[in-house]
C-alpha positions in Angstrom: 27.8 59.9 25.9 30.2 56.7 27.0 27.3 55.0 29.4 25.0 54.3 26.7 27.5 53.3 24.6 28.8 50.9 26.8 25.6 49.4 28.0 24.9 49.2 24.2 27.7 47.0 23.8 27.3 44.8 26.8 23.4 44.0 25.5 25.2 43.1 21.8 27.7 40.8 23.9 25.0 39.4 25.4 23.0 38.5 22.9 25.6 37.6 21.0 26.5 34.9 23.6 23.0 33.5 23.9 23.0 33.4 19.9 26.2 31.2 20.3 24.8 29.0 23.3 21.8 28.7 21.5 23.6 27.3 18.4 26.2 25.1 20.4 23.1 23.3 22.2 21.1 22.4 19.0 21.8 19.0 17.9 24.0 18.8 14.9 22.3 16.0 11.8 24.6 14.0 9.9 22.2 12.1 7.7 24.5 9.4 5.9 22.9 7.6 2.3 25.3 4.3 1.3 24.5 2.7 -2.1 23.5 -0.9 -2.7 23.7 -1.9 0.7 21.9 -5.1 1.7 20.0 -5.6 4.7 22.3 -7.9 6.1 26.0 -6.7 4.8 26.7 -5.1 8.5 28.1 -7.1 11.5 25.2 -5.3 13.6 22.8 -7.0 11.1 24.1 -10.3 10.9 26.9 -10.2 8.6 30.1 -11.5 8.8 32.5 -8.3 7.2 33.7 -6.7 9.9 32.0 -3.4 10.4 33.1 -2.3 13.9 32.7 1.3 13.5 29.3 1.1 12.3 28.3 -1.2 14.4 29.5 1.2 17.5 27.1 3.5 16.4 24.7 1.0 16.5 25.6 0.2 20.0 25.7 3.5 21.4 22.2 4.3 19.6 19.5 2.2 18.2 18.6 0.2 15.2 15.9 -0.2 13.4 14.4 -3.9 12.4 11.7 -2.0 10.1 13.4 0.9 8.7 12.4 0.9 4.9 13.5 2.8 1.2 12.1 3.9 -1.7 13.5 0.6 -3.4 15.8 2.5 -6.2 18.6 4.9 -6.1 17.0 7.8 -7.2 14.0 7.5 -6.0 14.9 7.0 -2.6 17.4 10.3 -2.5 14.6 11.9 -3.5 11.9 10.8 -0.6 15.1 11.1 1.5 15.5 15.3 0.5 12.1 16.2 0.4 10.3 13.9 2.7 7.6 13.5 0.0 7.1 10.4 -2.1 9.4 9.9 -5.4 6.8 10.5 -7.9 5.4 13.6 -6.2 9.0 15.2 -6.2 9.2 14.3 -9.9 11.7 11.3 -10.1 9.2 8.2 -10.2 11.9 6.0 -11.8 15.6 7.3 -12.2 16.9 10.3 -14.7 15.0 10.3 -17.9 12.9 13.6 -18.7 8.9 12.1 -20.3 8.2 15.7 -20.6 5.3 18.1 -19.0 2.4 15.6 -18.9 4.6 13.3 -17.0 4.5 15.0 -14.1 5.9 12.3 -11.8 8.9 11.3 -14.4 11.0 14.4 -14.8 14.0 12.5 -13.6 14.9 15.9 -11.4 13.9 17.9 -8.3 10.5 19.4 -8.9 9.8 23.1 -7.1 6.8 21.7 -5.5 9.2 20.6 -2.6 11.8 21.4 -0.1 14.9 19.6 1.1 16.3 19.0 4.2 18.8 21.6 3.3 16.6 24.4 2.6 14.3 23.5 5.6 17.7 23.7 8.0 19.0 26.2 6.7 15.9 28.5 7.3 16.3 26.9 11.3 19.6 28.8 11.0 21.7 25.3 10.4 25.3 25.4 8.5 24.4 23.0 5.7 26.8 20.7 4.2 26.3 18.2 1.4 29.2 15.8 0.1 28.8 12.2 -2.4 26.3 11.1 -4.8 23.8 13.6 -6.0 21.7 11.9 -8.6 18.7 13.8 -8.1 18.7 16.3 -11.4 21.9 17.9 -12.1 22.0 18.0 -15.6 18.7 19.8 -15.5 20.3 22.5 -13.0 19.4 20.8 -10.1 22.5 21.2 -7.8 23.0 21.3 -3.9 24.1 25.0 -3.8 20.3 25.6 -5.6 18.5 23.4 -3.0 19.3 24.6 0.1 23.5 23.3 0.6 26.2 26.2 1.9 28.7 23.8 1.0 29.0 21.1 -1.6 31.2 18.3 -3.0 29.5 16.2 -5.2 29.2 13.9 -8.3 26.0 14.3 -10.3 25.5 10.2 -10.4 28.2 8.4 -8.9 29.9 5.0 -10.7 33.4 5.5 -9.9 36.0 5.2 -7.0 39.0 7.1 -8.0 39.8 10.0 -10.0 41.4 8.4 -13.1 37.7 6.6 -14.2 36.0 8.2 -16.6 32.8 7.9 -14.8 35.0 10.7 -12.0 33.1 13.9 -12.2 33.6 16.3 -9.2 31.5 19.7 -8.8 32.6 21.8 -5.4 29.6 24.3 -4.7 28.7 23.7 -8.2 31.3 24.4 -10.2 33.2 21.5 -12.2 36.8 20.7 -10.4 39.4 18.9 -12.0 40.0 15.2 -10.5 43.3 16.2 -9.9 42.7 19.6 -8.3 45.3 20.8 -5.7 42.0 21.2 -3.8 41.7 17.6 -3.3 43.9 15.0 -1.7 46.3 13.1 -3.8 45.2 9.7 -5.1 42.0 10.0 -3.4 39.5 7.1 -3.2 35.7 8.1 -3.2 34.8 7.0 0.1 37.2 8.4 2.1 36.8 11.6 -0.4 33.3 12.6 0.8 34.4 12.0 4.7 37.2 14.2 4.3 35.3 17.3 2.6 32.6 16.6 5.2 34.7 17.3 8.4 36.4 20.9 6.1 32.5 21.7 6.0 31.9 20.8 9.8 35.2 22.8 10.8 33.5 25.9 8.9 30.1 25.8 10.6 31.8 25.5 13.8 33.7 28.6 12.9 30.4 29.8 12.0 29.4 29.2 15.5 26.0 27.9 13.8 24.9 23.6 14.2 25.0 21.9 11.0 23.7 19.4 9.0 25.8 16.9 7.0 24.3 15.2 3.9 27.0 12.1 3.2 26.2 10.4 0.4 28.2 7.6 -0.5 28.7 5.7 -3.8 29.6 2.9 -2.1 28.9 -0.4 -2.4 27.5 0.3 -5.5 29.1 -0.7 -9.2 31.5 -0.4 -10.7 33.2 -2.2 -7.4 36.7 -1.1 -6.9 38.8 -0.5 -3.7 42.1 -0.7 -2.8 44.3 -4.3 -3.6 45.5 -4.6 -0.2 41.8 -4.8 1.2 40.8 -7.0 -1.0 43.2 -9.3 -0.3 42.2 -9.5 3.5 38.9 -11.2 2.0 40.4 -13.0 -1.1 39.5 -17.1 -0.1 37.1 -16.2 2.0 33.9 -17.1 0.5 34.8 -20.3 -1.5 32.0 -22.0 0.9 29.4 -20.4 -1.6 26.4 -18.1 -1.3 23.8 -20.4 0.1 26.2 -21.1 3.5 27.0 -17.6 3.7 22.9 -16.7 3.6 22.4 -19.9 6.1 24.8 -18.2 8.4 24.0 -14.7 8.1 20.1 -15.6 8.9 21.2 -18.0 12.1 23.3 -14.9 13.4 20.3 -12.8 12.9 18.6 -14.9 15.4 21.2 -15.3 17.6 21.1 -11.7 17.8 17.6 -11.1 18.5 17.1 -9.3 15.2 14.2 -11.4 14.7 12.2 -14.1 16.0 12.8 -17.5 15.3 9.3 -18.0 13.1 10.6 -15.9 10.2 11.6 -18.7 8.4 14.3 -17.9 5.3 12.9 -18.2 2.0 13.9 -20.6 -0.7 17.1 -19.5 -3.1 16.2 -17.7 -6.3 16.0 -20.5 -9.3 18.2 -18.5 -11.4 21.1 -18.9 -9.1 23.0 -21.7 -10.2 23.8 -24.3 -6.9 27.2 -23.5 -5.4 28.2 -27.1 -6.0 27.4 -27.5 -9.7 29.9 -24.8 -10.3 33.9 -25.2 -11.7 36.6 -24.4 -9.7 37.3 -21.6 -11.7 33.9 -20.1 -11.7 34.1 -20.4 -7.5 37.4 -18.6 -7.9 35.8 -15.9 -9.6 32.6 -15.4 -7.3 34.8 -15.3 -4.4 36.4 -12.6 -5.8 33.6 -11.1 -6.7 33.0 -10.9 -3.3 36.2 -10.5 -1.5 35.8 -6.8 -3.6 32.8 -6.2 -2.3 33.5 -6.8 1.0 36.5 -4.9 1.1 34.6 -1.7 -0.2 32.4 -2.4 2.9 35.0 -2.1 4.6 36.7 0.6 3.7 32.8 2.6 4.4 33.2 1.3 7.8 36.5 2.9 7.9 35.2 6.2 6.7 32.5 6.1 9.1 35.1 5.6 11.9 37.1 8.9 10.4 33.9 10.8 10.7 33.4 9.7 14.2 37.0 10.3 15.4 37.2 13.9 13.5 33.5 14.6 14.9 35.0 13.7 18.9 38.2 15.3 17.9 36.4 18.5 17.2 34.3 18.3 20.5 30.6 17.6 18.7 30.3 14.1 18.4 28.0 13.7 21.9 25.4 16.5 20.5 25.4 15.1 16.7 22.6 13.0 15.6 24.0 10.7 13.3 21.1 9.0 11.0 22.7 6.0 8.5 20.7 3.6 5.7 21.2 2.3 2.5 19.1 3.5 -1.2 17.9 0.0 -1.6 18.6 -3.7 -1.3 21.3 -5.8 -2.2 22.1 -5.0 -6.2 21.2 -8.4 -8.4 22.9 -6.6 -11.9 23.1 -7.5 -14.5 21.9 -11.0 -13.3 23.4 -14.3 -11.9 26.7 -14.2 -13.5 27.2 -10.4 -12.2 30.2 -8.5 -14.1 33.9 -9.7 -14.0 36.4 -7.5 -16.6 39.2 -6.1 -16.2 42.8 -7.5 -15.9 43.4 -6.5 -12.2 39.7 -6.8 -10.9 38.8 -4.3 -8.7 41.4 -1.5 -9.9 40.1 1.9 -11.0 40.1 0.3 -15.3 38.0 -2.8 -13.8 34.5 -3.5 -14.0 33.1 -5.7 -11.4 29.3 -6.4 -10.6 28.6 -8.3 -8.0 25.8 -10.6 -9.3 22.7 -12.0 -8.2 23.8 -14.7 -6.7 26.1 -12.8 -3.9 22.7 -10.4 -3.9 20.9 -13.1 -2.5 23.8 -12.9 0.4 22.9 -9.2 1.0 19.1 -9.1 1.1 19.0 -12.4 4.0 16.7 -13.3 5.2 14.0 -11.6 2.6 12.8 -12.5 -0.7 14.2 -10.0 -3.8 16.6 -6.9 -4.2 17.0 -3.8 -5.4 14.4 -2.6 -8.1 11.7 -4.7 -6.2 9.4 -4.0 -3.2 8.9 -7.3 -1.9 11.1 -7.0 1.5 14.2 -7.3 0.3 14.3 -4.7 -2.2 13.1 -2.3 0.3 14.7 -3.1 3.6 17.6 -1.2 4.7 19.5 -1.1 8.0 18.7 1.8 9.8 20.8 2.9 12.9 20.4 6.2 14.9 23.2 7.3 17.0 23.2 10.7 19.5 24.5 10.5 22.5 23.0 13.5 24.3 19.6 12.6 22.8 18.7 8.9 23.1 17.8 7.8 26.6 20.9 5.3 28.1 18.6 2.6 28.9 17.5 3.0 25.2 21.4 2.4 24.0 21.8 -1.0 22.1 18.3 -1.5 21.4 16.1 -2.8 18.3 13.2 -0.7 17.3 10.8 -2.4 15.3 8.0 -0.2 14.7 8.5 0.8 11.0 10.1 3.3 10.0 10.3 4.9 6.3 13.3 7.4 4.3 10.3 10.2 3.9 10.7 10.3 8.0 13.8 12.1 7.9 12.5 15.2 6.8 9.8 14.9 9.6 12.3 14.2 11.9 14.5 17.3 11.1 11.6 19.3 11.1 10.9 18.1 14.8 14.3 18.9 15.9 15.2 21.8 14.3 11.4 23.2 16.0 11.1 24.8 12.1 7.7 25.5 10.7 7.0 23.3 7.6 6.0 26.0 4.4 3.3 25.9 2.1 4.8 27.9 0.0 8.7 28.5 -1.0 10.1 31.1 -3.5 6.8 31.2 -5.1 5.8 28.0 -5.5 3.4 25.9 -3.5 4.7 22.8 -1.6 4.0 19.3 -1.2 3.4 18.6 2.5 5.8 16.1 3.6 4.4 12.8 3.9 6.9 11.2 6.7 6.5 10.8 10.9 8.6 12.1 13.2 11.2 9.4 14.9 11.7 11.7 17.6 9.7 9.8 20.2 11.5 6.5 19.1 14.0 7.8 20.3 12.3 8.3 23.7 11.2 4.7 23.8 7.4 6.0 22.2 5.6 5.0 19.6 5.7 7.3 16.6 2.6 9.2 15.6 2.0 7.3 12.1 -1.7 7.1 10.9 -1.2 6.8 7.4 0.0 3.4 5.3 3.4 3.4 3.3 3.3 3.5 0.1 6.0 1.9 -3.0 5.8 1.8 -6.5 8.8 1.2 -8.9 9.1 -0.4 -12.4 5.4 -1.6 -11.6 6.4 -3.6 -8.5 4.0 -2.2 -5.8 3.6 -2.6 -2.3 1.4 -0.8 0.6 2.1 -1.5 4.5 -0.7 -0.8 7.4 0.4 -1.7 10.5 1.3 -5.3 10.3 -0.3 -6.1 6.9 1.7 -6.0 3.7 -0.4 -5.8 0.5 2.6 -6.5 -2.3 3.0 -7.5 -5.9 5.5 -7.2 -8.7 4.3 -6.1 -12.0 3.8 -9.4 -13.1 2.0 -10.9 -9.7 -1.1 -11.2 -8.4 -1.3 -9.2 -4.9 0.0 -11.0 -2.2 -1.0 -10.3 1.3 1.2 -11.0 4.2 1.1 -10.5 7.7 4.2 -8.9 8.6 4.4 -9.7 12.6 4.9 -13.2 12.4 5.7 -13.5 8.3 8.2 -10.6 7.6 10.0 -13.1 4.8 7.0 -13.0 3.2 6.2 -17.1 3.2 2.6 -17.0 3.8 0.8 -15.2 1.3 -2.8 -15.1 2.8 -5.3 -13.3 1.0 -8.0 -15.8 0.0 -8.2 -15.7 3.8 -8.8 -11.8 4.4 -10.5 -10.7 1.1 -11.7 -8.0 3.1 -8.4 -6.7 4.1 -7.3 -7.1 0.4 -10.0 -4.9 -0.9 -9.6 -2.0 1.4 -5.7 -1.8 0.8 -6.6 -2.0 -3.0 -8.4 0.6 -2.7 -6.2 2.6 -0.6 -3.5 1.8 -3.1 -5.4 2.9 -6.0 -6.4 5.8 -4.7 -2.4 6.9 -4.1 -1.3 5.6 -7.1 -3.8 8.3 -9.1 -2.5 10.8 -6.3 1.0 10.7 -7.1 0.6 10.2 -11.2 2.3 7.2 -11.1 2.1 4.8 -14.5 2.0 1.3 -15.7 4.8 -0.4 -15.9 5.7 -2.9 -18.8 9.1 -3.9 -19.0 10.8 -7.0 -16.9 14.2 -7.3 -15.2 15.9 -10.4 -15.8 16.7 -11.8 -12.7 12.7 -11.8 -12.1 11.2 -15.0 -11.0 7.4 -15.0 -9.4 7.7 -15.7 -5.8 4.8 -17.5 -5.4 5.4 -19.8 -8.4 9.3 -20.5 -6.4 7.3 -20.6 -2.9 5.4 -23.7 -4.4 8.3 -25.4 -6.3 9.8 -25.5 -3.2 7.7 -27.6 -1.2 
């Protein structure tokens, strides 16, 4: 009897070793989504704010010049999590629920999708989420019921410190006190999300599983808050004004080869005051606003450095794919004036919004911002680092193929070699719309066959190859060739009426398919792009 038992034990041990080895060989994944970061805010995308840790990921991996989000917070999160357009996931706008007769506007993830957490869990991954959730927690849609084994999340963000009225934390779906012994003392949210992300990674390693970490920062979203010593580093550095910094960022983008010189800088939005007309008191205020913003971004970069350091100490950095992007363009809210409220601007009691003037800088070299479907609203820094997975000849290169936030699901399905379901938990599942980006990591073309579409608050766009058709909700359709006019300065709709008709037809069919609805409200920072171009001539 002893010999069969011994053989049986050896077989079990051998199977366990194979299982552990397979878990170690499969790549880990970290998806970092930041909030309201503009296209040019990182050093490696033209910015002057020091971001050495994020820049290092781009240098060791690759950065995309044409990566796109879904123009706004909740829609982008829905698209990232599900791989389908936000309307298809039930979040065509924000968190308001318009009722069953408006399925695209329920304000929470519906049951006709699967999340990246659910997919990777099916593939045997340990799944974790930290940070801003914002896809329907008030309706019972929480990380732990949508595929994440562990989570520390905020339902909607809007805070950095535990003493802020918006500060609400949930650990694995259960409310946790902001001063709980399970949390660091006097925590800062940017650091907190990373600390718990690394804690959950330890649990994955202990469980001998590859991991997926969805790290969703609320930085640098308003109300902008940062430690006083971080703000002081940037105080007084922005008194040259928004126009000068916009021009400097644009020149740096040309110098580092991010764009060719034929991508010209659009005129400033006329709603933004000329810096030279401001009083010294006003200039000091706007310098302080940008110093606070720079401190928030700098602290965000430090947290990425802490994350990478932790991964290296655990011996898992080399086989971890890290994808970094922002949920929308720079934020112009509430107006050109920004918001500057509080005895000590930047502390936990203050209410700071960057405003439209500095949003012009955030979105360099593009027109428009968060909410909008011109390039400034939908273009995001897109960085992929994976030491074991990106060919050495491609490291540090600029990837110029288009990528979209819905591509993340397709990429993870490809990476994990898992079958995407038609049915899940008794529900029919909408097929994902993105494409895998893994071919790009090998220097090959991604297999994109369908156009990329946008709709948010009546702002609309479609990209098909080099062609982009776009309009704000009060504008006529504009046609641009992105290959030579990424900054959308030369509307060629009159020269190519057949292409306008083709793209309009495709867009109309898509709009009906996703059950989008017309939008009639207008935001105060909007200015007709065609009009401003004509006025600047």
